[in-house]
DSSP file (Angstrom, degrees, kcal/mol; ACC not computed):
  #  RESIDUE AA STRUCTURE BP1 BP2  ACC     N-H-->O    O-->H-N    N-H-->O    O-->H-N    TCO  KAPPA ALPHA  PHI   PSI    X-CA   Y-CA   Z-CA
    1    1 A X              0   0    0      0, 0.0     2,-0.3     0, 0.0     0, 0.0   0.000 360.0 360.0 360.0 133.4    5.5 -116.4  147.5
    2    2 A X        -     0   0    0      1,-0.0     2,-0.3     2,-0.0     5,-0.1  -0.733 360.0-113.8-103.7 153.0    5.5 -115.3  143.9
    3    3 A X        -     0   0    0     -2,-0.3     3,-0.3     3,-0.2    -1,-0.0  -0.614   9.2-145.4 -83.5 140.5    2.6 -114.8  141.6
    4    4 A X  S    S+     0   0    0     -2,-0.3    -1,-0.1     1,-0.2     3,-0.1   0.618  96.6  63.5 -78.2 -11.8    2.2 -117.1  138.6
    5    5 A X  S    S+     0   0    0      1,-0.2     2,-0.4     2,-0.0    -1,-0.2   0.762 105.7  39.8 -83.0 -25.5    0.7 -114.2  136.6
    6    6 A X        +     0   0    0     -3,-0.3    -3,-0.2     1,-0.1    -1,-0.2  -0.981  47.1 173.1-133.4 125.5    3.8 -112.0  136.7
    7    7 A X  S    S+     0   0    0     -2,-0.4     2,-0.4     1,-0.2    -1,-0.1   0.652  78.1  42.2 -99.8 -19.6    7.4 -113.0  136.2
    8    8 A X  S    S-     0   0    0     10,-0.0    -1,-0.2   135,-0.0    10,-0.1  -0.991  88.6-115.7-128.4 132.8    8.8 -109.4  136.1
    9    9 A X        -     0   0    0     -2,-0.4    11,-0.2     1,-0.1     3,-0.0  -0.392  14.5-144.4 -66.4 146.0    7.7 -106.5  138.3
   10   10 A X  S    S+     0   0    0     10,-0.1     8,-2.1     7,-0.1     2,-0.3   0.643  83.6  34.5 -85.5 -15.6    6.1 -103.7  136.4
   11   11 A X  B    S-A   17   0A   0      6,-0.2     6,-0.2    10,-0.0    -1,-0.1  -0.968  78.7-127.7-134.8 153.8    7.7 -101.1  138.7
   12   12 A X    >   -     0   0    0      4,-2.1     3,-1.6    -2,-0.3    -2,-0.1  -0.154  50.9 -76.2 -85.4-170.0   11.0 -100.8  140.5
   13   13 A X  T 3  S+     0   0    0      1,-0.3    -1,-0.0     2,-0.1    -2,-0.0   0.719 132.5  45.9 -64.4 -21.7   11.4 -100.1  144.2
   14   14 A X  T 3  S-     0   0    0      2,-0.1    -1,-0.3     0, 0.0     0, 0.0   0.305 121.9 -99.9-105.2   9.0   10.6  -96.4  143.8
   15   15 A X  S <  S+     0   0    0     -3,-1.6     2,-0.2     1,-0.3    -2,-0.1   0.521  71.6 144.6  91.9   6.5    7.6  -96.8  141.5
   16   16 A X        -     0   0    0      1,-0.1    -4,-2.1    -5,-0.0    -1,-0.3  -0.543  55.3-106.3 -77.0 144.7    9.1  -96.2  138.1
   17   17 A X  B     -A   11   0A   0     -6,-0.2    -6,-0.2    -2,-0.2     2,-0.1  -0.387  32.6-127.3 -70.1 147.4    7.8  -98.2  135.2
   18   18 A X    >>  -     0   0    0     -8,-2.1     3,-1.1     1,-0.1     4,-0.5  -0.468  26.1-103.2 -90.3 165.0   10.0 -101.0  133.9
   19   19 A X  G >4 S+     0   0    0      1,-0.3     3,-1.1     2,-0.2     4,-0.2   0.818 119.2  63.9 -57.8 -31.3   11.0 -101.5  130.2
   20   20 A X  G >4 S+     0   0    0      1,-0.3     3,-0.9   -11,-0.2    -1,-0.3   0.853 100.6  52.4 -60.8 -33.0    8.4 -104.4  129.9
   21   21 A X  G <4 S+     0   0    0     -3,-1.1    -1,-0.3     1,-0.2    -2,-0.2   0.641 110.5  48.1 -77.7 -14.4    5.7 -101.8  130.6
   22   22 A X  G << S+     0   0    0     -3,-1.1    -1,-0.2    -4,-0.5    -2,-0.2   0.190  80.2 130.9-110.6  15.2    7.0  -99.5  127.8
   23   23 A X  S <> S-     0   0    0     -3,-0.9     4,-2.6    -4,-0.2     5,-0.2  -0.289  71.0-109.0 -67.1 156.3    7.4 -102.1  125.1
   24   24 A X  H  > S+     0   0    0      1,-0.2     4,-2.7     2,-0.2     5,-0.3   0.892 116.9  51.1 -56.6 -45.7    5.9 -101.3  121.7
   25   25 A X  H  > S+     0   0    0      1,-0.2     4,-2.3     2,-0.2    -1,-0.2   0.903 112.5  47.1 -61.6 -37.5    3.0 -103.8  121.9
   26   26 A X  H  > S+     0   0    0     -3,-0.2     4,-2.6     2,-0.2    -2,-0.2   0.940 112.9  48.5 -66.3 -46.0    2.0 -102.4  125.3
   27   27 A X  H  X S+     0   0    0     -4,-2.6     4,-2.2     1,-0.2    -2,-0.2   0.925 115.6  43.5 -60.3 -46.0    2.2  -98.8  124.1
   28   28 A X  H  X S+     0   0    0     -4,-2.7     4,-2.5     2,-0.2    -1,-0.2   0.858 111.1  54.6 -71.1 -34.6    0.1  -99.5  121.0
   29   29 A X  H  X S+     0   0    0     -4,-2.3     4,-2.5    -5,-0.3    -2,-0.2   0.946 110.3  47.2 -60.4 -47.1   -2.4 -101.7  122.9
   30   30 A X  H  X S+     0   0    0     -4,-2.6     4,-2.8     2,-0.2     5,-0.2   0.927 111.8  49.9 -60.2 -45.7   -2.9  -98.8  125.3
   31   31 A X  H  X S+     0   0    0     -4,-2.2     4,-2.3     1,-0.2    -1,-0.2   0.925 112.7  46.5 -59.9 -45.0   -3.3  -96.3  122.5
   32   32 A X  H  X S+     0   0    0     -4,-2.5     4,-2.4     2,-0.2    -1,-0.2   0.878 111.5  52.2 -66.8 -36.9   -5.8  -98.4  120.7
   33   33 A X  H  X S+     0   0    0     -4,-2.5     4,-2.6    -5,-0.2    -2,-0.2   0.944 111.0  46.7 -62.2 -47.6   -7.7  -99.0  124.0
   34   34 A X  H  X S+     0   0    0     -4,-2.8     4,-2.6     1,-0.2    -2,-0.2   0.881 111.8  51.4 -64.1 -37.4   -7.9  -95.3  124.7
   35   35 A X  H  X S+     0   0    0     -4,-2.3     4,-2.6    -5,-0.2    -1,-0.2   0.919 112.1  46.6 -64.1 -42.9   -9.0  -94.6  121.1
   36   36 A X  H  X S+     0   0    0     -4,-2.4     4,-2.7     2,-0.2    -2,-0.2   0.878 111.6  51.3 -65.4 -38.5  -11.8  -97.3  121.5
   37   37 A X  H  X S+     0   0    0     -4,-2.6     4,-2.4     2,-0.2    -2,-0.2   0.941 112.3  46.0 -62.8 -47.8  -12.8  -95.8  124.8
   38   38 A X  H  X S+     0   0    0     -4,-2.6     4,-2.5     1,-0.2    -2,-0.2   0.927 113.7  49.5 -61.4 -45.1  -13.1  -92.3  123.3
   39   39 A X  H  X S+     0   0    0     -4,-2.6     4,-2.6     1,-0.2     5,-0.2   0.915 110.8  49.5 -60.6 -44.0  -15.0  -93.7  120.3
   40   40 A X  H  X S+     0   0    0     -4,-2.7     4,-2.7     1,-0.2    -1,-0.2   0.914 111.4  49.1 -61.4 -43.0  -17.4  -95.6  122.5
   41   41 A X  H  X S+     0   0    0     -4,-2.4     4,-2.8     2,-0.2     5,-0.2   0.910 111.7  48.6 -64.9 -41.4  -18.1  -92.6  124.6
   42   42 A X  H  X S+     0   0    0     -4,-2.5     4,-2.5     2,-0.2     5,-0.3   0.951 114.1  45.8 -62.6 -48.5  -18.7  -90.3  121.6
   43   43 A X  H  X S+     0   0    0     -4,-2.6     4,-2.4     1,-0.2    -2,-0.2   0.915 115.0  48.0 -59.9 -43.4  -21.1  -92.9  120.1
   44   44 A X  H  X S+     0   0    0     -4,-2.7     4,-2.4    -5,-0.2    -2,-0.2   0.915 112.3  47.1 -67.0 -43.3  -22.9  -93.4  123.4
   45   45 A X  H  X S+     0   0    0     -4,-2.8     4,-2.2     2,-0.2     5,-0.2   0.926 114.7  46.8 -65.7 -43.7  -23.3  -89.7  124.1
   46   46 A X  H  X S+     0   0    0     -4,-2.5     4,-3.1    -5,-0.2    -1,-0.2   0.913 114.0  48.7 -63.2 -41.5  -24.6  -88.9  120.6
   47   47 A X  H  < S+     0   0    0     -4,-2.4    -2,-0.2    -5,-0.3    -1,-0.2   0.839 111.6  49.3 -69.5 -32.9  -26.9  -91.9  120.8
   48   48 A X  H  < S+     0   0    0     -4,-2.4     3,-0.4    -5,-0.2    -1,-0.2   0.897 119.1  38.5 -68.2 -40.0  -28.2  -90.9  124.2
   49   49 A X  H  < S+     0   0    0     -4,-2.2    -2,-0.2     1,-0.2     2,-0.2   0.905 133.7  17.4 -80.4 -44.1  -28.8  -87.3  123.0
   50   50 A X     X  +     0   0    0     -4,-3.1     4,-2.0    -5,-0.2    -1,-0.2  -0.534  66.7 157.0-129.6  65.1  -30.1  -87.9  119.5
   51   51 A X  H  > S+     0   0    0     -3,-0.4     4,-2.3     1,-0.2     5,-0.2   0.871  75.9  53.0 -62.5 -37.0  -31.2  -91.6  119.2
   52   52 A X  H  > S+     0   0    0      1,-0.2     4,-2.4     2,-0.2    -1,-0.2   0.917 109.4  48.6 -65.1 -42.6  -33.6  -90.9  116.3
   53   53 A X  H  > S+     0   0    0      2,-0.2     4,-2.7     1,-0.2    -1,-0.2   0.889 111.1  50.7 -64.4 -38.8  -30.9  -89.2  114.2
   54   54 A X  H  X S+     0   0    0     -4,-2.0     4,-2.2     2,-0.2    -2,-0.2   0.931 111.0  48.0 -65.0 -45.1  -28.5  -92.0  114.9
   55   55 A X  H  X>S+     0   0    0     -4,-2.3     5,-2.8     1,-0.2     4,-0.5   0.909 114.2  46.6 -62.5 -42.1  -31.0  -94.6  113.8
   56   56 A X  H ><5S+     0   0    0     -4,-2.4     3,-1.0     3,-0.2    -2,-0.2   0.923 110.6  52.7 -65.0 -43.9  -31.8  -92.7  110.6
   57   57 A X  H 3<5S+     0   0    0     -4,-2.7    -2,-0.2     1,-0.3    -1,-0.2   0.887 112.8  44.3 -59.2 -40.7  -28.1  -92.1  109.8
   58   58 A X  H 3<5S-     0   0    0     -4,-2.2    -1,-0.3    -5,-0.2    -2,-0.2   0.511 113.4-118.5 -83.3  -4.9  -27.4  -95.8  110.1
   59   59 A X  T <<5 +     0   0    0     -3,-1.0     2,-0.2    -4,-0.5    -3,-0.2   0.808  63.4 147.5  72.9  29.1  -30.5  -96.7  108.1
   60   60 A X      < -     0   0    0     -5,-2.8    -1,-0.2    -6,-0.2     3,-0.1  -0.633  55.3 -92.9 -97.1 156.2  -32.1  -98.7  111.0
   61   61 A X        -     0   0    0     -2,-0.2    -1,-0.1     1,-0.1    -5,-0.0  -0.321  51.3 -94.1 -65.8 148.6  -35.8  -98.9  111.7
   62   62 A X        -     0   0    0      1,-0.1     2,-0.4    -6,-0.0    -1,-0.1  -0.272  39.2-134.7 -61.9 148.8  -37.2  -96.4  114.1
   63   63 A X        -     0   0    0     -3,-0.1     2,-0.3   -12,-0.0     3,-0.1  -0.860  12.4-138.0-108.6 141.5  -37.4  -97.5  117.7
   64   64 A X  S    S+     0   0    0     -2,-0.4     2,-0.1     1,-0.3    -2,-0.0  -0.940  87.4  24.3-145.8 122.6  -40.4  -97.0  120.0
   65   65 A X  S >  S-     0   0    0     -2,-0.3     3,-1.3     0, 0.0     4,-0.4   0.605  79.9-145.2 -78.2 162.1  -40.1  -96.1  122.8
   66   66 A X  T 3> S+     0   0    0      1,-0.3     4,-1.8     2,-0.2     5,-0.2   0.528  84.9  88.8 -72.3  -4.9  -36.7  -94.4  122.5
   67   67 A X  H 3> S+     0   0    0      1,-0.2     4,-2.5     2,-0.2    -1,-0.3   0.838  82.2  58.4 -61.3 -31.1  -35.8  -95.5  126.0
   68   68 A X  H <> S+     0   0    0     -3,-1.3     4,-2.2     2,-0.2    -1,-0.2   0.932 107.1  41.8 -72.7 -46.5  -34.3  -98.8  124.5
   69   69 A X  H  > S+     0   0    0     -4,-0.4     4,-1.9     2,-0.2    -1,-0.2   0.892 117.4  50.4 -64.5 -34.4  -31.7  -97.2  122.2
   70   70 A X  H  X S+     0   0    0     -4,-1.8     4,-2.2     2,-0.2    -2,-0.2   0.904 109.5  50.1 -66.6 -39.9  -30.9  -94.8  124.9
   71   71 A X  H  X S+     0   0    0     -4,-2.5     4,-2.6     2,-0.2    -2,-0.2   0.889 108.1  53.6 -65.2 -38.4  -30.5  -97.6  127.4
   72   72 A X  H  X S+     0   0    0     -4,-2.2     4,-1.9     2,-0.2    -1,-0.2   0.906 109.1  48.9 -60.7 -41.2  -28.2  -99.4  125.0
   73   73 A X  H  X S+     0   0    0     -4,-1.9     4,-1.7     2,-0.2    -2,-0.2   0.894 110.2  51.1 -65.1 -39.8  -26.1  -96.3  124.8
   74   74 A X  H  X S+     0   0    0     -4,-2.2     4,-2.1     1,-0.2    -2,-0.2   0.905 109.0  50.8 -63.4 -41.8  -26.0  -96.1  128.6
   75   75 A X  H  X S+     0   0    0     -4,-2.6     4,-2.8     1,-0.2    -1,-0.2   0.856 105.9  56.3 -64.4 -34.6  -24.9  -99.7  128.8
   76   76 A X  H  X S+     0   0    0     -4,-1.9     4,-2.4     2,-0.2    -1,-0.2   0.894 106.5  50.3 -62.9 -39.3  -22.1  -99.0  126.3
   77   77 A X  H  X S+     0   0    0     -4,-1.7     4,-1.7     2,-0.2    -2,-0.2   0.940 111.7  47.4 -62.6 -46.6  -20.9  -96.2  128.7
   78   78 A X  H  X S+     0   0    0     -4,-2.1     4,-0.9     1,-0.2    -2,-0.2   0.920 113.2  48.0 -61.8 -44.2  -20.9  -98.7  131.6
   79   79 A X  H >< S+     0   0    0     -4,-2.8     3,-0.8     1,-0.2     4,-0.4   0.912 109.3  53.9 -60.9 -43.6  -19.1 -101.4  129.6
   80   80 A X  H >X S+     0   0    0     -4,-2.4     3,-1.5     1,-0.3     4,-0.6   0.820  97.8  63.6 -64.8 -31.9  -16.5  -98.9  128.4
   81   81 A X  H >< S+     0   0    0     -4,-1.7     3,-1.0     1,-0.3     4,-0.4   0.862  97.5  58.0 -59.1 -34.7  -15.7  -97.8  132.0
   82   82 A X  T << S+     0   0    0     -4,-0.9     4,-0.4    -3,-0.8    -1,-0.3   0.626  96.9  63.1 -72.7 -11.8  -14.5 -101.4  132.6
   83   83 A X  T <> S+     0   0    0     -3,-1.5     4,-1.4    -4,-0.4     3,-0.4   0.705  82.7  82.6 -79.2 -20.9  -12.0 -101.0  129.7
   84   84 A X  H <X S+     0   0    0     -3,-1.0     4,-1.9    -4,-0.6     3,-0.4   0.876  83.4  54.4 -59.8 -46.1  -10.1  -98.2  131.5
   85   85 A X  H  > S+     0   0    0     -4,-0.4     4,-2.5     1,-0.2     8,-0.2   0.902 110.3  47.7 -57.3 -39.1   -7.9 -100.3  133.8
   86   86 A X  H  4 S+     0   0    0     -3,-0.4     4,-0.4    -4,-0.4    -1,-0.2   0.797 109.3  53.9 -72.6 -25.5   -6.5 -102.3  130.8
   87   87 A X  H  < S+     0   0    0     -4,-1.4    -1,-0.2    -3,-0.4    -2,-0.2   0.816 111.4  46.7 -72.9 -30.4   -5.9  -99.0  128.9
   88   88 A X  H  < S-     0   0    0     -4,-1.9    -2,-0.2     1,-0.2     2,-0.2   0.937 139.8  -8.9 -74.9 -48.9   -3.9  -97.7  131.9
   89   89 A X     X  -     0   0    0     -4,-2.5     4,-2.8    -5,-0.2    -1,-0.2  -0.655  59.3-178.4-154.9  90.0   -1.8 -100.9  132.4
   90   90 A X  T  4 S+     0   0    0     -4,-0.4     7,-0.2     1,-0.2    -3,-0.1   0.750  85.3  53.7 -67.7 -23.0   -2.7 -104.0  130.5
   91   91 A X  T >4 S+     0   0    0      1,-0.1     3,-0.6     2,-0.1    -1,-0.2   0.891 115.8  37.5 -77.5 -38.9    0.1 -106.1  132.1
   92   92 A X  T 34 S+     0   0    0      1,-0.2     2,-0.5    -3,-0.1     3,-0.2   0.884 123.5  42.2 -76.9 -39.3   -1.0 -105.3  135.6
   93   93 A X  T 3X S+     0   0    0     -4,-2.8     4,-1.9    -8,-0.2     3,-0.4  -0.427  73.7 149.7-104.7  55.9   -4.7 -105.4  134.8
   94   94 A X  H <>  +     0   0    0     -3,-0.6     4,-2.5    -2,-0.5    -1,-0.2   0.862  67.8  52.6 -58.8 -42.3   -4.5 -108.5  132.6
   95   95 A X  H  > S+     0   0    0     -3,-0.2     4,-2.4     1,-0.2    -1,-0.2   0.824 106.8  53.5 -70.2 -29.1   -8.0 -109.7  133.4
   96   96 A X  H  > S+     0   0    0     -3,-0.4     4,-2.3     2,-0.2    -1,-0.2   0.897 109.3  49.3 -66.1 -40.6   -9.5 -106.4  132.5
   97   97 A X  H  X S+     0   0    0     -4,-1.9     4,-2.1    -7,-0.2    -2,-0.2   0.912 111.4  48.8 -64.8 -42.1   -7.7 -106.6  129.2
   98   98 A X  H  X S+     0   0    0     -4,-2.5     4,-2.7     1,-0.2    -2,-0.2   0.922 111.5  50.4 -61.6 -43.1   -9.1 -110.1  128.6
   99   99 A X  H  X S+     0   0    0     -4,-2.4     4,-2.5     2,-0.2    -2,-0.2   0.881 108.0  52.6 -62.8 -39.1  -12.6 -108.9  129.6
  100  100 A X  H  X S+     0   0    0     -4,-2.3     4,-2.5     2,-0.2    -1,-0.2   0.920 112.1  45.3 -62.6 -43.5  -12.3 -106.0  127.1
  101  101 A X  H  X S+     0   0    0     -4,-2.1     4,-2.8     2,-0.2     5,-0.3   0.901 111.5  52.2 -67.7 -39.7  -11.4 -108.4  124.3
  102  102 A X  H  X S+     0   0    0     -4,-2.7     4,-2.2     1,-0.2    -2,-0.2   0.912 111.5  47.3 -60.7 -42.2  -14.1 -110.8  125.3
  103  103 A X  H  X S+     0   0    0     -4,-2.5     4,-2.1     2,-0.2    -2,-0.2   0.910 112.1  49.9 -66.5 -41.9  -16.6 -107.9  125.2
  104  104 A X  H  X S+     0   0    0     -4,-2.5     4,-1.9     1,-0.2    -2,-0.2   0.953 115.9  41.0 -61.6 -49.3  -15.3 -106.8  121.8
  105  105 A X  H  X S+     0   0    0     -4,-2.8     4,-2.4     1,-0.2    -1,-0.2   0.804 110.6  58.0 -73.2 -27.2  -15.5 -110.2  120.2
  106  106 A X  H  X S+     0   0    0     -4,-2.2     4,-2.7    -5,-0.3    -1,-0.2   0.902 107.2  48.9 -62.7 -40.5  -18.8 -110.9  121.9
  107  107 A X  H  X S+     0   0    0     -4,-2.1     4,-2.6     2,-0.2     5,-0.3   0.894 109.1  52.8 -64.1 -40.5  -20.2 -107.8  120.1
  108  108 A X  H  X S+     0   0    0     -4,-1.9     4,-1.8     2,-0.2    -2,-0.2   0.956 113.4  42.3 -59.6 -50.5  -18.7 -109.1  116.9
  109  109 A X  H  X S+     0   0    0     -4,-2.4     4,-2.2     2,-0.2    -2,-0.2   0.924 114.2  51.5 -64.2 -45.4  -20.5 -112.5  117.2
  110  110 A X  H  X S+     0   0    0     -4,-2.7     4,-2.2     1,-0.2    -1,-0.2   0.945 113.5  42.7 -58.0 -50.5  -23.7 -111.0  118.5
  111  111 A X  H  X S+     0   0    0     -4,-2.6     4,-2.2     1,-0.2    -1,-0.2   0.759 110.8  55.9 -74.5 -22.9  -24.1 -108.5  115.6
  112  112 A X  H  < S+     0   0    0     -4,-1.8    -1,-0.2    -5,-0.3    -2,-0.2   0.896 110.6  45.9 -68.0 -39.7  -23.0 -111.0  113.0
  113  113 A X  H  < S+     0   0    0     -4,-2.2    -2,-0.2     1,-0.2    -1,-0.2   0.885 113.9  47.5 -68.9 -38.5  -25.8 -113.3  114.2
  114  114 A X  H  < S+     0   0    0     -4,-2.2    -2,-0.2    -5,-0.2    -1,-0.2   0.911  94.1 172.7 -68.4 -41.9  -28.3 -110.4  114.2
  115  115 A X    ><  +     0   0    0     -4,-2.2     3,-1.1    -5,-0.2     4,-0.2  -0.201  27.6  87.1  72.1-159.0  -27.2 -109.4  110.8
  116  116 A X  G >  S-     0   0    0      1,-0.2     3,-1.3     2,-0.2    -1,-0.1  -0.244 112.0 -27.1  61.5-149.2  -28.7 -106.8  108.6
  117  117 A X  G >  S+     0   0    0      1,-0.3     3,-1.4     2,-0.1    -1,-0.2   0.641 127.7  78.4 -72.6 -13.7  -27.5 -103.2  109.0
  118  118 A X  G X>  +     0   0    0     -3,-1.1     3,-1.6     1,-0.3     4,-0.9   0.659  69.2  86.3 -68.0 -14.4  -26.6 -103.9  112.6
  119  119 A X  H <> S+     0   0    0     -3,-1.3     4,-2.5     1,-0.3    -1,-0.3   0.758  72.7  73.9 -59.5 -23.5  -23.5 -105.6  111.4
  120  120 A X  H <> S+     0   0    0     -3,-1.4     4,-2.1     1,-0.2    -1,-0.3   0.876  93.2  52.8 -56.7 -37.9  -21.9 -102.2  111.4
  121  121 A X  H <> S+     0   0    0     -3,-1.6     4,-1.9    -4,-0.2    -1,-0.2   0.897 109.6  48.3 -65.7 -39.4  -21.7 -102.4  115.2
  122  122 A X  H  X S+     0   0    0     -4,-0.9     4,-2.3     2,-0.2    -2,-0.2   0.884 110.1  51.3 -67.0 -39.2  -20.0 -105.8  115.0
  123  123 A X  H  X S+     0   0    0     -4,-2.5     4,-2.5     2,-0.2    -2,-0.2   0.882 106.8  54.8 -64.9 -37.9  -17.5 -104.4  112.4
  124  124 A X  H  X S+     0   0    0     -4,-2.1     4,-1.2    -5,-0.2    -2,-0.2   0.937 110.3  45.6 -58.9 -47.6  -16.8 -101.5  114.8
  125  125 A X  H  X S+     0   0    0     -4,-1.9     4,-3.5     1,-0.2     3,-0.2   0.887 111.7  52.4 -63.9 -38.1  -15.9 -104.0  117.6
  126  126 A X  H  X S+     0   0    0     -4,-2.3     4,-2.3     1,-0.2     5,-0.4   0.890 101.7  59.6 -65.2 -39.4  -13.8 -106.1  115.2
  127  127 A X  H  < S+     0   0    0     -4,-2.5     4,-0.4     1,-0.2    -1,-0.2   0.846 119.3  29.6 -58.8 -34.5  -11.8 -103.1  114.1
  128  128 A X  H  X S+     0   0    0     -4,-1.2     4,-1.8    -3,-0.2    -2,-0.2   0.865 119.8  52.6 -90.2 -42.4  -10.7 -102.6  117.7
  129  129 A X  H  X S+     0   0    0     -4,-3.5     4,-2.4    -5,-0.2    -3,-0.2   0.885 103.7  53.9 -66.5 -42.2  -10.8 -106.1  119.0
  130  130 A X  H  X S+     0   0    0     -4,-2.3     4,-1.9     2,-0.2    -1,-0.2   0.957 114.0  38.7 -63.1 -53.4   -8.6 -107.9  116.4
  131  131 A X  H  > S+     0   0    0     -4,-0.4     4,-2.7    -5,-0.4    -1,-0.2   0.873 115.2  55.2 -66.1 -32.8   -5.5 -105.6  116.6
  132  132 A X  H  X S+     0   0    0     -4,-1.8     4,-2.6     2,-0.2     5,-0.2   0.906 106.5  50.9 -63.9 -39.7   -6.0 -105.4  120.4
  133  133 A X  H  X S+     0   0    0     -4,-2.4     4,-2.2     2,-0.2    -1,-0.2   0.923 112.5  46.0 -63.1 -44.2   -5.9 -109.2  120.7
  134  134 A X  H  X S+     0   0    0     -4,-1.9     4,-2.5     2,-0.2    -2,-0.2   0.933 114.1  48.0 -63.5 -46.3   -2.7 -109.4  118.6
  135  135 A X  H  X S+     0   0    0     -4,-2.7     4,-2.6     1,-0.2    -2,-0.2   0.891 111.8  49.3 -64.4 -39.8   -1.0 -106.6  120.6
  136  136 A X  H  X S+     0   0    0     -4,-2.6     4,-2.7     2,-0.2     5,-0.2   0.914 110.5  50.8 -66.4 -40.8   -2.0 -108.1  123.9
  137  137 A X  H  X S+     0   0    0     -4,-2.2     4,-2.3    -5,-0.2    -2,-0.2   0.937 113.1  45.6 -59.9 -46.7   -0.7 -111.5  122.8
  138  138 A X  H  X S+     0   0    0     -4,-2.5     4,-2.5     1,-0.2     5,-0.2   0.904 112.9  50.7 -62.6 -41.9    2.6 -109.9  121.8
  139  139 A X  H  X S+     0   0    0     -4,-2.6     4,-2.3     1,-0.2    -2,-0.2   0.912 111.6  46.9 -63.6 -43.2    2.8 -107.9  125.0
  140  140 A X  H  X S+     0   0    0     -4,-2.7     4,-2.1     2,-0.2    -1,-0.2   0.893 112.6  49.6 -68.1 -39.2    2.3 -110.9  127.2
  141  141 A X  H  X S+     0   0    0     -4,-2.3     4,-1.4    -5,-0.2    -2,-0.2   0.931 113.2  46.4 -63.1 -44.9    4.8 -113.0  125.3
  142  142 A X  H  X S+     0   0    0     -4,-2.5     4,-0.6     1,-0.2    -2,-0.2   0.886 112.2  51.2 -65.3 -38.6    7.4 -110.2  125.5
  143  143 A X  H >< S+     0   0    0     -4,-2.3     3,-0.7     1,-0.2    -1,-0.2   0.878 109.0  50.8 -66.8 -38.0    6.7 -109.7  129.2
  144  144 A X  H 3< S+     0   0    0     -4,-2.1    -1,-0.2     1,-0.2    -2,-0.2   0.789 105.6  55.8 -72.0 -27.2    7.1 -113.5  130.0
  145  145 A X  H 3<        0   0    0     -4,-1.4    -1,-0.2     1,-0.2    -2,-0.2   0.595 360.0 360.0 -83.0  -8.9   10.4 -113.7  128.2
  146  146 A X    <<        0   0    0     -3,-0.7    -1,-0.2    -4,-0.6    -2,-0.1   0.463 360.0 360.0 -81.5 360.0   12.0 -111.0  130.3
């Protein structure tokens, strides 16, 4: 029985990656995912450690108690962990890649609705989500035609 999700194996009989896995859209999608993961971790660690400085830097109103901005940073770390499988292999972990894009665009919509200076968070997600969506679409199209 064959899977409807994959028409070409991603590895050969000895575990070597196939050309579909090394296509330009896949390579760039992975790079952008890892860059976004690193960026998210840096933002989250800085926000966990110095939440008041981050709020002041962004021109946002002070938070009280500081547990809430710190908890948001902690949730960003947890969310970002779920991006890792798609950064490793977006063709094999397709649903993880879809979830990452859903989370990015969910952030865009949420922060657009909230508005104000919080829109910076939505723009950050858009900067990663838009090119990732295009690259994943190209990668999946190229993978299906092989």
